C-alpha positions as CSV (number, residue, x, y, z in Angstrom):
1,M,0.2,0.1,-0.4
2,S,1.4,3.4,-0.9
3,R,0.2,7.0,0.0
4,D,2.2,8.7,-2.9
5,R,-1.1,10.0,-3.4
6,V,-3.3,11.6,-0.8
7,E,-6.9,12.3,-1.7
8,M,-8.3,13.6,1.9
9,L,-6.3,14.7,6.0
10,Y,-8.3,13.4,9.0
11,G,-7.7,14.3,12.5
12,V,-9.3,12.1,14.4
13,D,-9.4,12.5,18.9
14,A,-11.7,10.7,21.1
15,T,-14.8,12.0,23.3
16,K,-17.3,10.2,25.8
17,S,-19.8,9.3,22.3
18,G,-17.5,8.6,19.7
19,W,-14.7,10.1,18.3
20,V,-14.4,13.5,17.1
21,V,-13.3,13.8,12.8
22,A,-12.1,16.8,11.5
23,R,-11.3,16.2,7.2
24,A,-9.8,18.5,5.0
25,T,-8.6,18.1,1.8
26,P,-4.9,18.5,1.2
27,D,-4.6,22.2,0.7
28,L,-6.5,22.3,3.9
29,S,-8.9,25.2,2.0
30,E,-12.3,22.7,3.5
31,I,-12.8,21.6,6.5
32,G,-15.4,19.3,8.4
33,L,-15.4,18.4,11.5
34,Y,-18.5,15.8,13.2
35,L,-18.9,13.0,15.3
36,V,-18.2,8.9,14.7
37,P,-19.6,6.9,17.1
38,E,-17.1,3.8,15.7
39,L,-13.9,3.9,13.3
40,E,-14.3,1.0,11.7
41,P,-15.6,2.8,9.0
42,L,-13.9,5.8,8.6
43,F,-10.7,3.8,8.3
44,W,-12.3,1.6,6.0
45,R,-12.9,4.8,3.5
46,V,-9.0,5.8,4.6
47,I,-7.9,3.1,2.9
48,R,-10.1,2.7,-0.1
49,D,-10.4,6.7,-1.2
50,D,-6.6,7.1,-0.3
51,G,-6.4,9.3,2.6
52,L,-4.4,9.7,5.7
53,L,-5.3,9.8,9.5
54,A,-3.7,11.3,12.8
55,I,-5.4,10.1,15.4
56,D,-5.1,10.8,19.5
57,I,-5.0,7.1,20.1
58,P,-2.0,4.7,21.6
59,I,-0.9,2.5,17.8
60,G,0.6,-0.3,18.6
61,L,1.6,-1.5,22.2
62,P,4.2,-3.4,24.5
63,E,4.4,-6.7,26.6
64,S,6.9,-5.3,29.6
65,G,7.8,-1.9,29.6
66,P,7.4,1.6,28.6
67,R,7.5,3.4,24.8
68,T,10.1,4.4,24.0
69,C,7.9,7.3,22.2
70,D,6.1,7.6,25.0
71,R,9.5,8.8,27.1
72,A,11.1,10.9,24.6
73,A,7.8,12.5,23.2
74,R,7.4,13.2,27.0
75,R,10.8,15.0,27.2
76,A,10.4,17.0,24.0
77,L,6.8,18.1,25.9
78,G,9.3,19.7,29.1
79,Q,6.9,20.3,32.4
80,P,4.2,20.4,33.1
81,R,2.8,19.1,29.6
82,G,4.7,16.1,29.2
83,S,2.0,14.4,31.8
84,S,-0.1,14.5,28.9
85,V,1.3,11.7,26.9
86,F,0.2,9.4,29.4
87,P,2.2,5.3,29.3
88,A,0.8,3.6,26.3
89,P,-0.6,0.0,28.3
90,M,0.7,-3.7,28.3
91,R,-1.0,-5.3,25.2
92,S,-2.5,-7.5,28.2
93,T,-4.5,-5.3,30.4
94,L,-7.1,-5.9,26.8
95,K,-8.3,-8.9,28.4
96,A,-9.3,-7.1,31.5
97,T,-13.0,-7.2,32.3
98,S,-12.1,-4.8,35.4
99,Y,-10.1,-1.9,36.7
100,T,-8.7,-4.6,39.6
101,E,-7.5,-7.2,36.0
102,A,-6.5,-4.6,34.5
103,C,-3.4,-3.3,37.7
104,D,-2.6,-6.9,37.8
105,L,-2.4,-7.9,34.5
106,S,0.2,-4.5,34.6
107,Q,1.8,-5.5,37.6
108,E,2.8,-8.6,36.7
109,A,3.8,-7.6,32.7
110,S,5.8,-4.3,33.6
111,G,6.0,-3.7,37.5
112,R,3.3,-1.2,37.8
113,K,0.1,-1.0,37.8
114,L,-2.7,0.5,35.0
115,S,-3.3,4.3,36.0
116,R,-7.0,5.5,35.9
117,Q,-6.8,7.5,33.2
118,T,-5.6,5.0,30.9
119,W,-8.5,2.2,32.0
120,N,-11.3,5.2,31.4
121,L,-9.5,4.9,27.9
122,L,-8.9,1.4,27.7
123,P,-12.1,0.7,25.3
124,K,-11.3,3.1,22.4
125,I,-7.3,1.7,22.6
126,R,-8.7,-1.6,21.9
127,E,-10.9,-0.7,19.2
128,V,-7.8,1.0,17.5
129,D,-6.1,-2.3,18.3
130,S,-9.0,-4.3,16.7
131,R,-8.6,-2.2,13.7
132,I,-4.5,-1.7,12.7
133,W,-2.6,-3.8,11.0
134,V,0.4,-3.6,9.8
135,E,-0.9,-2.3,6.0
136,R,-3.4,-0.1,7.7
137,Q,-0.2,1.9,9.5
138,E,0.9,3.1,6.2
139,R,-2.3,5.2,6.0
140,I,-3.4,5.5,9.6
141,F,-0.5,7.0,12.6
142,E,-0.4,8.4,15.7
143,A,-0.6,11.2,16.8
144,H,-0.1,13.9,19.8
145,P,-2.1,17.3,20.1
146,E,0.2,18.2,22.1
147,I,3.2,18.0,20.3
148,S,1.1,19.6,17.6
149,F,0.5,22.7,19.3
150,M,4.2,23.3,20.0
151,C,5.5,22.6,16.4
152,L,2.4,25.5,16.1
153,A,4.0,28.0,18.7
154,G,7.4,27.2,16.9
155,S,8.2,25.7,20.7
156,D,11.3,23.2,22.3
157,R,8.8,22.6,24.5
158,G,5.4,22.9,25.4
159,L,2.5,24.6,26.3
160,S,2.3,26.0,29.3
161,S,-1.6,26.7,29.1
162,N,-3.4,24.1,30.0
163,K,-5.8,22.5,27.3
164,K,-8.7,22.5,30.6
165,R,-8.2,26.3,30.9
166,P,-10.2,29.3,29.4
167,E,-6.3,30.4,28.8
168,G,-5.7,26.9,27.6
169,K,-8.2,27.4,24.6
170,H,-7.7,30.4,23.2
171,K,-3.8,29.9,22.8
172,R,-4.8,26.4,21.1
173,H,-7.2,27.9,19.6
174,E,-4.9,30.5,17.6
175,L,-2.8,28.6,16.9
176,L,-5.0,26.6,14.9
177,G,-6.4,29.6,13.0
178,T,-2.2,29.9,12.0
179,A,-2.7,26.5,11.2
180,F,-5.7,26.6,8.7
181,P,-5.4,30.6,7.7
182,D,-7.8,29.7,5.0
183,V,-11.2,28.7,7.0
184,D,-13.1,30.1,9.7
185,L,-12.5,28.5,12.5
186,D,-14.8,28.9,14.3
187,T,-17.6,28.2,12.3
188,V,-16.0,25.4,11.6
189,L,-15.8,24.5,15.8
190,A,-19.6,25.7,16.1
191,S,-19.9,22.9,13.5
192,L,-20.2,20.2,15.9
193,P,-22.1,21.5,19.2
194,N,-20.2,21.4,23.1
195,R,-23.6,18.9,23.8
196,L,-21.8,16.5,20.8
197,A,-18.0,17.6,22.1
198,A,-16.1,19.5,24.6
199,L,-14.2,22.1,22.3
200,D,-10.7,20.6,23.7
201,D,-11.1,17.7,21.9
202,R,-12.5,19.2,19.1
203,L,-9.5,21.1,18.9
204,D,-7.6,18.5,19.6
205,A,-9.0,16.8,16.4
206,L,-7.8,19.8,14.6
207,A,-4.7,19.3,15.8
208,C,-4.5,15.7,14.8
209,L,-5.3,17.2,11.2
210,F,-2.7,19.6,11.3
211,T,-0.1,16.6,12.0
212,A,-2.0,14.4,9.5
213,S,-1.5,17.8,6.3
214,R,2.7,17.2,7.9
215,I,2.8,13.6,7.4
216,H,1.7,13.7,3.9
217,H,4.5,16.3,3.4
218,G,6.8,15.1,5.3
219,T,8.0,17.8,7.7
220,A,6.1,16.2,10.4
221,L,8.2,15.1,14.7
222,R,8.5,11.7,14.8
223,F,9.2,9.9,18.3
224,P,11.5,7.7,18.5
225,G,13.1,9.8,16.1
226,A,15.7,7.9,13.4
227,S,15.4,4.5,15.5
228,V,12.2,2.1,14.8
229,E,10.0,-0.1,18.0
230,F,7.9,-3.1,16.6
231,D,5.4,-4.5,19.0
232,S,4.2,-7.9,19.1
233,R,2.1,-7.8,16.3
234,S,4.6,-5.9,14.2
235,L,3.1,-2.7,14.4
236,R,4.9,0.5,14.6
237,M,5.1,1.6,17.7
238,E,5.6,6.2,16.9
239,I,3.7,9.2,17.3
240,Y,3.8,12.0,15.4
241,G,3.2,16.1,15.5
């Protein structure tokens, strides 16, 4: 599968009711924002129609220790944003049916229990893992919005403001305005109401869209750099921004 030709770009972020999807033409002149309940129809469309997608969820899961890409991304962001890159769960935890079981499996595999944050995301991680394989990684990539915002800010570290706070939302909105100068960002954001997806989730999906564009043009940052790390399913464990 080749990605020499790209007809549509996608940025995706998880939300309580499904997945927020930001879609754009390769020249970023037309952007849409919408919600999907599950990923497989979207992934299938990306592959079928020569798309390229960046998603904020772990792709490739370790067996016994932390992923190199997570550690590298945290170092790049520094404090306080480095903590937004949470450790990917051990692959064995995907079969857990309770938080206690997940902690036990994680402890056995890595010597550490699973965080509540990771447990809450486990259904999303499980969904992605069941829908991704080596060939699809030619079109579907793991991204992290805070890396995207760091790049947009032209900085060597992550933003100081928290994305949940008003000043953090304002700063991220401002930076995305520079990424998509030919669109009315407020109109795009308003097309998906807050009752369906929180503003920070919509901003994160747009940040992933920006990263998808950078991957397409060969300008994205990639963690962990030149080295390549694979999981037990031969999936590349890497983060783009």
